[in-house]
VOPAGU-2260 file (C-alpha; in pm, 1 decimal, decimal comma):
REM VOPAGU-2260
SITE   aa  ch    i         X         Y         Z
SITE  MET   A    0   -9639,6    9515,9    1565,0
SITE  ALA   A    1   -9960,3    9374,8    1716,6
SITE  GLY   A    2  -10160,5    9107,9    1543,4
SITE  TYR   A    3   -9893,9    8837,5    1496,9
SITE  GLN   A    4   -9758,3    8564,8    1720,8
SITE  ALA   A    5   -9380,4    8565,2    1773,1
SITE  PRO   A    6   -9200,4    8234,5    1703,8
SITE  GLU   A    7   -9041,5    8031,1    1978,6
SITE  GLY   A    8   -8673,4    7980,6    2049,6
SITE  ALA   A    9   -8370,6    8156,8    1909,6
SITE  LEU   A   10   -8565,9    8307,9    1619,3
SITE  ALA   A   11   -8811,2    8469,8    1859,8
SITE  GLU   A   12   -8528,7    8615,7    2070,5
SITE  GLU   A   13   -8359,6    8754,8    1760,7
SITE  LEU   A   14   -8678,9    8913,3    1631,6
SITE  ARG   A   15   -8761,0    9064,0    1972,6
SITE  ALA   A   16   -8411,5    9209,1    1994,2
SITE  SER   A   17   -8447,7    9358,9    1644,4
SITE  GLU   A   18   -8786,0    9505,7    1734,8
SITE  ALA   A   19   -8649,4    9660,1    2055,6
SITE  GLU   A   20   -8357,0    9811,2    1864,8
SITE  ILE   A   21   -8587,9    9959,1    1601,1
SITE  ARG   A   22   -8819,0   10104,7    1868,8
SITE  ALA   A   23   -8523,8   10257,9    2053,0
SITE  LEU   A   24   -8396,5   10414,2    1730,5
SITE  VAL   A   25   -8742,5   10547,2    1645,4
SITE  ASP   A   26   -8773,3   10706,5    1992,4
SITE  SER   A   27   -8428,0   10861,3    1959,1
SITE  MET   A   28   -8510,5   11006,6    1618,7
SITE  GLN   A   29   -8841,4   11143,2    1741,6
SITE  GLN   A   30   -8659,7   11315,0    2030,0
SITE  ARG   A   31   -8408,4   11454,4    1780,2
SITE  LEU   A   32   -8692,1   11588,6    1565,6
SITE  SER   A   33   -8842,7   11759,6    1868,9
SITE  GLN   A   34   -8509,2   11918,8    1958,8
SITE  MET   A   35   -8455,5   12031,8    1603,0
SITE  ALA   A   36   -8803,8   12180,9    1591,2
SITE  GLU   A   37   -8727,4   12377,9    1908,7
SITE  HIS   A   38   -8396,5   12488,7    1764,0
SITE  HIS   A   39   -8576,5   12586,5    1445,4
SITE  ALA   A   40   -8818,2   12799,3    1645,4
SITE  GLU   A   41   -8532,0   12959,2    1835,7
SITE  LEU   A   42   -8347,1   13039,8    1514,6
SITE  SER   A   43   -8661,3   13189,0    1362,7
SITE  ALA   A   44   -8713,3   13406,7    1670,2
SITE  SER   A   45   -8350,4   13512,6    1661,8
SITE  LEU   A   46   -8383,7   13605,4    1296,2
SITE  GLU   A   47   -8688,6   13823,4    1360,3
SITE  ALA   A   48   -8520,9   13995,4    1655,5
SITE  ASP   A   49   -8205,2   14064,8    1457,9
SITE  VAL   A   50   -8395,1   14204,4    1161,3
SITE  SER   A   51   -8606,8   14439,2    1376,2
SITE  GLY   A   52   -8323,5   14539,4    1611,7
SITE  LEU   A   53   -8055,3   14597,8    1348,5
SITE  ALA   A   54   -8243,6   14793,2    1088,3
SITE  ALA   A   55   -7969,0   15053,4    1087,2
SITE  GLU   A   56   -7708,5   14794,4    1007,4
SITE  GLU   A   57   -7884,4   14654,3     702,1
SITE  ALA   A   58   -7575,7   14512,5     538,7
SITE  GLY   A   59   -7469,5   14321,3     849,8
SITE  VAL   A   60   -7822,2   14205,9     915,1
SITE  ALA   A   61   -7847,1   14076,8     558,7
SITE  ASP   A   62   -7532,1   13872,4     603,8
SITE  ARG   A   63   -7654,0   13739,9     936,3
SITE  ALA   A   64   -7993,8   13663,0     786,6
SITE  ALA   A   65   -7828,1   13472,5     502,3
SITE  VAL   A   66   -7627,7   13263,4     749,9
SITE  ILE   A   67   -7935,1   13187,4     955,3
SITE  ARG   A   68   -8138,1   13101,3     646,6
SITE  ARG   A   69   -7864,4   12865,4     535,5
SITE  GLN   A   70   -7865,1   12704,0     879,3
SITE  LEU   A   71   -8240,8   12672,2     863,9
SITE  GLN   A   72   -8218,8   12506,3     522,2
SITE  GLU   A   73   -7958,3   12264,6     652,3
SITE  HIS   A   74   -8174,0   12181,3     952,4
SITE  GLU   A   75   -8477,9   12136,5     731,2
SITE  ALA   A   76   -8282,5   11902,0     504,3
SITE  GLU   A   77   -8165,9   11706,9     808,4
SITE  MET   A   78   -8521,3   11689,6     939,3
SITE  GLU   A   79   -8640,2   11554,2     604,1
SITE  ALA   A   80   -8365,9   11290,3     607,0
SITE  VAL   A   81   -8451,3   11189,1     963,1
SITE  THR   A   82   -8819,9   11173,6     874,8
SITE  ALA   A   83   -8746,9   10953,5     573,0
SITE  ARG   A   84   -8529,8   10726,6     787,8
SITE  LEU   A   85   -8806,1   10708,6    1047,9
SITE  ARG   A   86   -9056,7   10606,7     782,3
SITE  GLY   A   87   -8816,9   10337,3     660,7
SITE  LEU   A   88   -8782,7   10197,7    1011,9
SITE  GLU   A   89   -9158,5   10199,2    1056,2
SITE  ALA   A   90   -9191,1   10007,2     726,6
SITE  GLN   A   91   -8935,8    9751,6     849,5
SITE  ALA   A   92   -9127,3    9709,7    1173,6
SITE  ALA   A   93   -9449,8    9658,4     978,0
SITE  ALA   A   94   -9280,7    9392,6     761,6
SITE  LEU   A   95   -9166,0    9181,6    1057,9
SITE  PRO   A   96   -9483,7    8966,1    1070,4
SITE  ALA   A   97   -9440,3    8876,5     701,0
SITE  ASP   A   98   -9074,2    8787,0     760,9
SITE  ILE   A   99   -9175,2    8562,9    1050,1
SITE  ALA   A  100   -9435,6    8387,7     835,9
SITE  ASP   A  101   -9177,3    8331,9     561,1
SITE  LEU   A  102   -8927,5    8185,1     808,3
SITE  ARG   A  103   -9193,0    7954,6     948,6
SITE  LYS   A  104   -9287,5    7838,7     598,4
SITE  ARG   A  105   -8924,9    7766,0     505,3
SITE  GLU   A  106   -8876,6    7575,6     829,3
SITE  ALA   A  107   -9189,8    7371,3     760,8
SITE  ASP   A  108   -9074,4    7303,2     401,9
SITE  ARG   A  109   -8735,9    7180,6     525,6
SITE  ALA   A  110   -8901,6    6953,3     780,5
SITE  ALA   A  111   -9136,0    6812,7     514,5
SITE  ALA   A  112   -8844,3    6750,2     277,1
SITE  HIS   A  113   -8656,2    6572,3     555,2
SITE  ARG   A  114   -8954,8    6350,5     631,2
SITE  GLU   A  115   -9000,4    6270,7     263,2
SITE  GLY   A  116   -8631,2    6181,5     231,8
SITE  GLU   A  117   -8656,5    5944,9     526,8
SITE  ALA   A  118   -8971,0    5787,4     382,7
SITE  ALA   A  119   -8807,7    5744,2      40,2
SITE  ALA   A  120   -8502,2    5583,2     199,5
SITE  GLY   A  121   -8728,3    5346,7     391,7
SITE  ARG   A  122   -8918,9    5253,6      76,9
SITE  GLU   A  123   -8596,7    5191,1    -113,0
SITE  GLU   A  124   -8459,1    4974,9     167,7
SITE  GLU   A  125   -8782,2    4776,4     179,6
SITE  ASP   A  126   -8781,3    4733,0    -198,3
SITE  VAL   A  127   -8420,6    4609,1    -202,0
SITE  GLY   A  128   -8503,3    4367,0      79,1
SITE  TYR   A  129   -8799,3    4236,5    -116,6
SITE  ARG   A  130   -8590,1    4179,1    -427,9
SITE  LEU   A  131   -8321,5    4001,7    -227,0
SITE  ALA   A  132   -8587,8    3780,9     -68,9
SITE  GLU   A  133   -8714,0    3694,2    -415,8
SITE  LEU   A  134   -8361,6    3601,1    -518,0
SITE  ARG   A  135   -8327,8    3387,8    -206,5
SITE  ARG   A  136   -8645,9    3196,8    -285,2
SITE  GLY   A  137   -8535,8    3156,3    -645,3
SITE  THR   A  138   -8204,9    3000,6    -546,9
SITE  GLU   A  139   -8340,8    2762,3    -284,8
SITE  ALA   A  140   -8446,0    2531,8    -567,5
SITE  PHE   A  141   -8078,5    2496,4    -664,6
SITE  ALA   A  142   -7951,6    2398,3    -319,6
SITE  GLY   A  143   -7927,6    2036,5    -427,1
SITE  LEU   A  144   -7696,4    2141,6    -708,6
SITE  GLY   A  145   -7443,9    2278,2    -461,8
SITE  LEU   A  146   -7551,6    2642,8    -489,3
SITE  ARG   A  147   -7543,9    2894,2    -208,6
SITE  PHE   A  148   -7557,2    3270,0    -216,0
SITE  GLU   A  149   -7412,9    3545,5       0,6
SITE  THR   A  150   -7588,6    3879,5      45,5
SITE  GLN   A  151   -7347,9    4174,6      32,2
SITE  PRO   A  152   -7393,0    4552,1      84,5
SITE  ASP   A  153   -7554,6    4784,7    -172,0
SITE  GLY   A  154   -7787,0    4523,4    -323,3
SITE  MET   A  155   -7513,2    4279,7    -427,5
SITE  VAL   A  156   -7548,6    3899,6    -413,4
SITE  ARG   A  157   -7266,5    3647,6    -465,5
SITE  PHE   A  158   -7371,3    3308,4    -607,1
SITE  VAL   A  159   -7135,6    3019,7    -530,1
SITE  PHE   A  160   -7152,9    2678,0    -701,2
SITE  THR   A  161   -6980,2    2362,7    -576,5
SITE  ARG   A  162   -7010,4    2006,8    -712,9
SITE  ILE   A  163   -6899,0    2130,8   -1052,7
SITE  ARG   A  164   -6567,6    1948,5   -1076,1
SITE  ALA   A  165   -6613,8    1575,7   -1005,2
SITE  ALA   A  166   -6251,6    1536,8    -895,2
SITE  ALA   A  167   -6280,1    1831,5    -654,0
SITE  PRO   A  168   -6649,3    1881,2    -564,0
SITE  ASP   A  169   -6572,8    2151,0    -304,9
SITE  ASP   A  170   -6408,7    2384,6    -558,1
SITE  GLU   A  171   -6605,9    2708,3    -586,3
SITE  PHE   A  172   -6732,1    2865,7    -907,9
SITE  SER   A  173   -6898,2    3201,2    -842,1
SITE  PHE   A  174   -7042,1    3519,4    -986,7
SITE  THR   A  175   -7166,5    3837,9    -818,4
SITE  LEU   A  176   -7476,5    4027,2    -930,7
SITE  GLN   A  177   -7591,6    4375,0    -833,3
SITE  VAL   A  178   -7964,2    4448,5    -827,3
SITE  HIS   A  179   -8048,2    4804,9    -934,8
SITE  ASP   A  180   -8347,9    5023,3    -852,8
SITE  ASP   A  181   -8503,6    4955,0   -1193,9
SITE  ASP   A  182   -8488,6    4576,8   -1128,2
SITE  SER   A  183   -8203,8    4533,1   -1375,7
SITE  PHE   A  184   -7890,5    4330,2   -1302,5
SITE  SER   A  185   -7520,0    4382,4   -1363,0
SITE  THR   A  186   -7223,5    4152,5   -1305,1
SITE  LEU   A  187   -6941,0    4267,6   -1079,2
SITE  GLU   A  188   -6733,1    3948,8   -1065,5
SITE  CYS   A  189   -6723,2    3602,2   -1222,2
SITE  LYS   A  190   -6470,8    3333,2   -1123,6
SITE  PRO   A  191   -6372,2    3173,3   -1350,9
SITE  GLU   A  192   -6473,6    3419,0   -1624,7
SITE  VAL   A  193   -6750,1    3289,2   -1851,7
SITE  PRO   A  194   -6670,2    3396,7   -2210,9
SITE  ASP   A  195   -7026,4    3484,5   -2315,7
SITE  LEU   A  196   -7126,9    3642,1   -1981,9
SITE  ALA   A  197   -7219,0    3977,4   -2140,9
SITE  ASP   A  198   -7465,3    3806,3   -2374,9
SITE  ARG   A  199   -7614,7    3607,8   -2086,0
SITE  MET   A  200   -7662,8    3929,8   -1884,5
SITE  GLU   A  201   -7839,3    4094,2   -2176,5
SITE  VAL   A  202   -8080,2    3800,3   -2203,0
SITE  LEU   A  203   -8141,5    3809,7   -1826,0
SITE  ASN   A  204   -8225,2    4181,9   -1825,1
SITE  GLU   A  205   -8455,0    4145,7   -2124,6
SITE  GLY   A  206   -8646,7    3836,4   -2012,3
SITE  LYS   A  207   -8602,1    3843,5   -1632,0
SITE  ASP   A  208   -8570,2    3460,9   -1636,9
SITE  PHE   A  209   -8351,2    3442,2   -1328,9
SITE  SER   A  210   -8382,6    3065,5   -1281,8
SITE  GLY   A  211   -8281,8    3005,0   -1641,0
SITE  PHE   A  212   -7984,8    3238,7   -1599,6
SITE  VAL   A  213   -7860,4    3051,2   -1290,6
SITE  ARG   A  214   -7897,7    2712,0   -1459,7
SITE  GLY   A  215   -7716,5    2844,7   -1763,6
SITE  MET   A  216   -7427,3    2972,6   -1550,2
SITE  ARG   A  217   -7393,2    2628,2   -1388,3
SITE  ARG   A  218   -7383,3    2462,5   -1729,4
SITE  ALA   A  219   -7122,8    2715,4   -1844,1
SITE  PHE   A  220   -6903,8    2642,3   -1541,3
SITE  LYS   A  221   -6934,1    2266,4   -1596,6
SITE  ALA   A  222   -6836,1    2309,9   -1960,2
SITE  MET   A  223   -6511,1    2471,4   -1847,4
SITE  VAL   A  224   -6383,9    2173,6   -1640,7
């Protein structure tokens, strides 16, 4: 058991408890082996005494000898089983350092995976923020046309046009885009619905001409009034 450093915390306590239990069992089995060896010696002595002292009663001695031999065989078999069990326990005790190293490695792997997950989430959040900032800068040029946009959760942006209807310049015409991780766009809502919106989205995702897409949506809204 020497030569390795026990881990800290609950794992260390559990391993120390297991080691103490194994040692106690090994000591108990060794004591049992010693007792059985003494019993074996006593049985052997008894057999020799019976054979020499009961020569005249050969038939009875033979029966007694057979019983004792059978007992000796049973004890020998038990001793072999105990010895095998003892060797197994010793092998388990020898394997404890490797088990500890494996547990430490798995713990380190889990911690590394957790750190990587946090870093990936941070990178994704930063990337989404960057794309939203780009959208913001792209729409500032349309402020004079009565355009504003509203940032929503999960990378969604709602674009709202006013000054479309001359008789009611405050009426809102809007569409909502979602920005995906691959820098593509999809439409979640358009009020009022633009008939060729699907074609416009396809052109946007192919050419990435966001300014042209926004201008085109304004023209489409104006054509509907």
